[in-house]
C-alpha positions as CSV (number, residue, x, y, z in Angstrom):
1,M,11.2,7.9,-1.5
2,N,11.2,4.2,-1.7
3,K,12.8,2.0,-4.4
4,S,9.8,2.0,-6.8
5,E,9.6,5.8,-6.6
6,L,13.3,6.0,-7.3
7,V,12.9,3.7,-10.3
8,D,10.0,5.9,-11.6
9,A,12.0,9.1,-11.1
10,L,15.1,7.6,-12.9
11,A,12.9,6.4,-15.8
12,D,11.2,9.8,-16.1
13,R,14.5,11.8,-15.9
14,T,16.5,9.7,-18.3
15,G,13.9,8.4,-20.7
16,M,14.7,4.8,-19.8
17,T,12.0,2.1,-19.5
18,K,11.0,1.2,-16.0
19,A,12.5,-2.3,-16.5
20,D,15.9,-0.7,-17.5
21,A,15.7,1.7,-14.6
22,T,15.0,-1.1,-12.2
23,R,18.0,-3.1,-13.5
24,A,20.2,0.0,-13.1
25,V,19.1,0.7,-9.5
26,D,19.5,-3.0,-8.6
27,A,23.0,-3.1,-10.2
28,L,24.1,-0.1,-8.1
29,F,22.3,-0.6,-4.8
30,S,21.6,-4.3,-4.4
31,A,22.8,-5.5,-1.0
32,G,23.9,-8.9,-2.2
33,N,25.7,-8.2,-5.5
34,G,25.4,-4.5,-6.2
35,V,28.4,-2.5,-7.4
36,I,28.7,-0.5,-4.1
37,A,28.2,-3.6,-1.9
38,K,30.9,-5.6,-3.8
39,A,33.4,-2.8,-3.5
40,L,32.8,-2.4,0.3
41,K,33.2,-6.2,0.7
42,K,36.6,-5.9,-0.9
43,G,37.5,-3.1,1.5
44,Q,37.4,-0.4,-1.2
45,R,35.6,2.9,-0.9
46,V,33.2,4.3,-3.4
47,Q,33.5,8.0,-3.9
48,V,31.0,10.0,-6.0
49,T,32.3,13.5,-6.3
50,G,29.8,16.0,-5.1
51,F,27.5,13.3,-3.6
52,G,29.4,11.4,-1.0
53,T,31.6,8.5,-0.1
54,F,30.6,4.9,0.9
55,E,33.2,3.1,3.0
56,T,33.6,0.5,5.7
57,R,34.6,1.3,9.3
58,K,35.9,-1.0,11.9
59,R,34.2,-1.1,15.3
60,K,36.3,-2.4,18.1
61,A,35.3,-5.2,20.4
62,R,33.6,-3.9,23.5
63,T,31.6,-4.9,26.5
64,G,27.9,-4.2,26.7
65,R,24.9,-4.9,28.9
66,N,21.8,-7.0,28.2
67,P,19.1,-4.5,28.8
68,R,16.7,-7.1,30.0
69,T,18.9,-8.9,32.5
70,G,21.6,-6.3,33.1
71,A,24.3,-9.1,32.5
72,T,27.6,-8.0,30.9
73,I,28.2,-9.4,27.4
74,K,31.1,-9.2,25.0
75,I,30.4,-7.6,21.6
76,A,32.8,-8.8,18.9
77,A,34.6,-6.4,16.6
78,T,32.8,-5.8,13.3
79,R,33.1,-3.9,10.0
80,T,30.1,-1.7,9.2
81,P,29.3,0.3,6.1
82,S,29.1,4.1,6.4
83,F,28.3,7.0,4.2
84,R,29.7,10.5,4.4
85,S,27.8,13.1,2.4
86,G,29.8,15.3,0.0
87,K,29.8,19.1,-0.1
88,G,27.5,19.2,-3.1
89,L,24.8,17.1,-1.4
90,K,25.1,19.1,1.8
91,D,24.7,22.4,0.0
92,A,21.7,21.0,-2.0
93,V,19.9,19.9,1.2
94,R,20.5,23.2,3.0
C-alpha cells in the first residue's frame, strides 16, 4: 500500500474527503514536519497502544570497511528512528 492508497482507504473508512484524508496523513507521517517526526526529533517516543511505538535509538561510532577498496573507515555515532510493533498489531498480522 502506498500513500495514495492509504489516503483512499482512510477517506472511505471515515467518510472524509480525499483532500482532508491527505492532510491528515501528511500531518501524521510527513518526514519534515509530521507529528511523529517532530516528537522523534525532540527525543520523545510516540506510543500508540495496540499498534506500536516509534522511538529513536543511538548507534555507537564504529569502524567499517569500504567494500570497493577494502580500506578501513570510521563511521560516526548517529540517532536512528525505529518502530516496535505492539501486541495488537502482531496478533492481527498472524
